[in-house]
N, C-alpha and C positions, 0 to 999 in steps of 0.2 A: 542532542538528537535534532537532526536537520529536517526530517519528514514530520508532518503533522496530519491530524485528523482532517478529512475531506480533501487532501491532496490527491491529484490524479497521478497515478504511477504506472510503470511498465514493469512486467516481470522479466528478469534478465536470465534466469536459469530454472531448470526443472521441467516437469511435464507440462506446465502452464506458460512456458516461455513465449514471449511476444504478446501475450494477452494484456489488457489494461483494465484499470478500474479505480474506484475511489477508496481510500483507506477509511475503514469503520472504526478500528481500534488499534491502539499501539500498546504493547506490553514491554515496559523498559527493563524489567527484571530479566526476561529471557530473550530480549531483542527480537521479538516477532511481531508481525502485523496481520490484521485480518482485512482482506480486500473484498469488497462487495461483488458477489457473483463470480468469484475466481477460486479455484481449488476446492470445489464442492466435494463433500463426502456424504455417505449415507450413514445415518445414526439410527440404530434400532433401540426402541424405548420399550422396556418391560411393562406389563400391566401392573398397576398398584390399586390400593383400595379406593383411591379417589378416582382414578381413571381405570375403569375395569377392562378397557381394550388397549392393547399395546399399539404401537404405531412405528411408522418408518418416516424419518425426516431427512431433508437434504439441508446441510448447513455448511458455512465456510469453514475451512480448516486454516491454521495460521501458516505464514511463510516467514522464513528468516529475512531480517531487514536488509542483509547484505545482497540478497537476490532481487532487490526492488530498486528502481531509480525513478526520480521525479520526471514527468512527461513535460517537455518544453512546448512553449507556445510559439516562440521565434528562435529559429536555428538557422545556420548556414546551409545545411543539407536539405531541410524541409521541416514541415510541421510534425509534431509528436515524436520527436527523437529523444531518447533518454539522455539525461545530463547530470552531471555532479553539481552539487550546490554548496555554497560556502556562506560565511558570515562577514559583514563589514560594518563599520560605524558610519552613519550618515547623520549629521546634525545631532550627535549624541545618542542616536538610536541605533539598535542592532537590527540590521535587515538581511534577509536572504538574497543571494544573487546567483545567477548561473555562471558556472566557472568558464564555459566556452565563450559566451557572448559578453559576459560582464553585466548583463541587464538584471534589474531587480525582479524578484518573483512576486 
């Protein structure tokens, strides 16, 4: 898994294409991510004995990880361009790097 929690990402496909945000949660079993304030859905909650009134909430829905790319800080074309990331060993430690520029993330 190359993306991590609190990474800033860009949406590549779907109705939210072009929007960006920070990763809140990653689900490795289903390969989906939750991104703060992106892909918001309306959730209706039924009344229960504890909460006698029902409610309507806005919450984030998950997006498949293949539709998300890391947002770059330094790029040839400009700032905030999506990029692929890879791993390499530096002094015996595994670090992430941008494939286009070769710079560490």
